Each structure stands twice: as C-alpha cells, then as structure tokens.
C-alpha positions, 0 to 999 in steps of 0.5 A: 413732452415725450411719451414714456411708452414710446417704442424702443430703438432698434439698437437697444433691441438688438443689444438685449437679444445679444445679451440673452443669446450670450447668456444662453450660450454660457449656460449651455456651455456650463451644462455641457461642462458639468455633463462632461465632468459627470460623464468623466467621473462616471467613466473613471468610476466604471474603470475603477470598478473594472479594475477592481473586478479584474483584481478580484477575478485574479484573486479568485483565480489564484485562490481557485489554483491554490485550493486546487493545488491543495486538493491534488496535493493532499496526503489522501485521495479524494474521490466523488461517486454518483449514486451508481458508484461511478467516479465524477471527480478525483484528485491526483493523489487518488489517481496516483494510488490507483495508477491510472491517469485522472482523465481516464478515471472519470465516469468509470465504475469504481468497483472495477478497481476493487478486489473481486471478492470485496466488490459487494463490500464496496456497494454495501459501503455506498448503500449504507451511506445513502440509507444512514446519510452519515459518514461510513468507514470501510476497508477493502483491497484496491487493485492498482497498476500492475495487478498490485493489491493495496489495502485502503480505507474509505471514509464517505459522506453524502452530499446534496441531499435533494428530497432527502436522498444524497446525489453524490458521495465525497470519499476520502481514500487512505492507503493503509497497506503499511498499517495492516502490514504492521498490525499482522507483524505485531500479531504474528510476533505475539503468536511466535512468542506465545508458541516459543514459550510453549515450545521451550516448556513442552518440546523436551518433554515430548521428545524424551518418551519418543526416544524411548519408544523408538529405541525399543522399536529399533531393538524389536525390529533387530530380532528375528521373531519380529521379522514378519513385522519389519515393514510395520516397525520401519513405518513407526520408526519413520513417523517417529522421526517425522514427529521429531522433526516437527518438534525440532522446528517447533523448538526453533521458535523458542527464543530462550536459546542465545545467539552465537553471533560471529562475523561471517559472510552470507555467501559462505553459508549459501555455498556450503549448502549448495550441494544439498540444495542441488540434490534436493532440486534434481529429485524434482527435476529442477535446478538451482542457480547462485549469483553471489555478489560482493557483500560484506561480513556481518554478525550472524549465528551460523546454524540459524542462518543455514536453517533460513537459507534451507527453509526458503530455498526448499520452499521455493523448490516445492513451489515448482513443478519439474523443469523449474529453476530456483535462483538464489542471489546476494547483493548490497543496497544502501545499508543492506545485505539482501538475499533474494530467493526466486522460484518459477512457481504459480505465485501466491494466491492473495488470500494466502499472502495475508497469512504467510509466516503464520505459525501452523498455516500451510498449503502443502499436504505434508507441511507443518506450517512452521518453516516460514514462521521460523524464517521470520523469527531468525530474521528478526533475531538478526535485525532483518526483515522479510518481504516478497514479490509474487506474480503468476510467473513466480515469487521472490523472497527477500531477506534484508539484513541491516548492517550494524552501525547504520540507522 
C-alpha cells in the first residue's frame, strides 16, 4: 500500500511553479495597466487644468486690456500722486490734457504744471486730503503745452492707509475751462443788462445839464471880459466833452435801442473806417494792414458794426508801442464770417484775461473800461461771439458771426 505523504513528482512541482509565475505576471501586468491608466488620467487632468489656466490667463489678459482701455479712454483724467505730489501713474486723458507724453510724466512733480500763483493751492489740496482722509475738491489753473492755461478741477481721495496715513492719492482731473467761460459770460451778460438798464434811466438826465453848462462856458469864453481865463474855459469844455463821450459809450450798453438790421458786407464797413484808423495809427508811429477776403453779406446794424470795429482796432493800436503793425483780416470758416484783429503788443496777463469784457475794468490810465464791454454786447446782438489768442508777441481778437439759417 502506497504512503499518502509520498514526495510529489518533479513534473507536478514544475507545473505548480509555472502557474504561480503566470499568476504573478498577470497580476503585475494588471497592476501596470491600472497604473498606466491612472497616470494617463492624471496627465489628462493636468492638461485640462493647464488648458483651463491658459484660458483663465487669456480672459484675465483680455479683462486687463479692457479695463486699461477704459482707464485710458475715460472722459476725465486720472492721476495718482505720492505723498510729495509726484506723479506715479497717469492715464492718457490726463497726459493729453497736460500735453506731455505719459512716460515723461512719471515721477515728475505735479506742481510744475500748475499756474505759479496757484502752486500753494495744489499743496494745500493734498495736505487737506492727507489730514482729513476724505475726498477733497479744488479748482486751479493748469499750464498745458504751448503755455496755454486751462481751468481744472481736482477731485482727490486717499488710498492705502498704512498706520492711518495715506500713501498715495488718486485724483480725477476735469477740464472745466468751458464751464468757467460760460459762468463768466453769464455773469458778464447779467452785469451788462443791469448797466444797460441804468444807462437807459439816467444817462439822458445827466447829459442834459452838461449840455447847458457847456453852452454857457462857450458863451463866456467868447466874451472879451473872460479872455484871461480862456485856457481854463477850454479845459472845462474838454473835460465836459470827455464826460459826454463816456456817457455815449455808457448809453451804448443799453438794449432798449432797436437794431436796424440791413444786409451789408463787413468789408465795406472796414474800408470806410480805413482812413480814420490809419490816421490814429500814424499818431503813434504805427500802421494798419487790411487783408479782406471774399465774404458774404449778412444782416447788421451799420452804426453798431462801425463801433465794434473802431473799439477793437483802437484797443489793438493802444496795446502797441511805436513801430507796430495792426492787422485786420476777414474770411469765412464753415458757417461763420470771421473778423480777426491782431496787434503786436506785449500780450495779455493771465489775471487780466479773466476780466476782459467786464464793464469798467481797464488797464489804461485814461480808459473807461466800457469799450470792450460794448464790443461783447454788440457781438451778442449780432449773433456773434468774441474770443482771443494772446502771447508775448501780441494778441488776436476774433469776432465770429454765425450766418443766418445755419445751426
């Protein structure tokens, strides 16, 4: 009888080992396959995340470019100052307003672009913002390219308060030049209206007794008994005539007189005054040049138009020293007929420019301050506006007549 625990045959052992090896290889292959799938899934996940990051980065770049475009194209300027008032960031609108390339503005002190007389106002503006830690609004003059001065409004808020102290100031810069001009024009028209009403009420009452006094002075001056006082009589008569001329200008501010509008040519009015203007110019060793272009007729009051031309021309002549040239030009531009009166004086001071056209404001020793106010009044009554350019080489006043039927 065979024993149960007899040793296994070599063939059986070899077969068993082969089966174990196959199972092991199969297990390893399955594990490798699983690992490969996991690796592939991980790689796919990484690639998906990378693609998502690229898309997010592109969206962020588009968003940044979009907001940068909005920032630069904003209708108001934006400037960021440090504590000393230096520019650390500026948008294109503000750079264009100042008239300097943006890269050249960085790290520049803002005060060098402020009108000298208002630099203290700029530093007070920043100081108040720093102390109050609130929004501060101020208005001042900005010197732009070509030394042109524009009025601006600064609206500043503090940012990045570390330890309670702002580290920078974000400022909106608004060009309010047109608004200030409109306010001045409204104020000037209101004063003109008031003065006109006064003129209509009292000028004639003042002129009547003056006429009487002048008549008696002439009568007495003609008598031999008063011949020793002839010089004094003549002086009194001259002063009365001067006062009468001031009243005449004063009366011209009144709006009660109706206009006699007839279609005429502006060149004809200038040419008719040519000899008188040349005579005035020669007295001061100056001369007048006329360059009259082809312009259409338009309705005008002849007397008022002549007064407008005379006042502007004489102002120009009085602004020049000997040897100067006054140029009077006419031309059309779009729907406007323009008369330009250019002198070779010293220009108009910035403080004076703000008050031009204000009744009774004058820089002349013997001036009345009414002549230019009358010009503005006449221009308004003829659907025209007056503006000017000025520099140290002289000033040019433009009267722009808008043609009827044009918007």
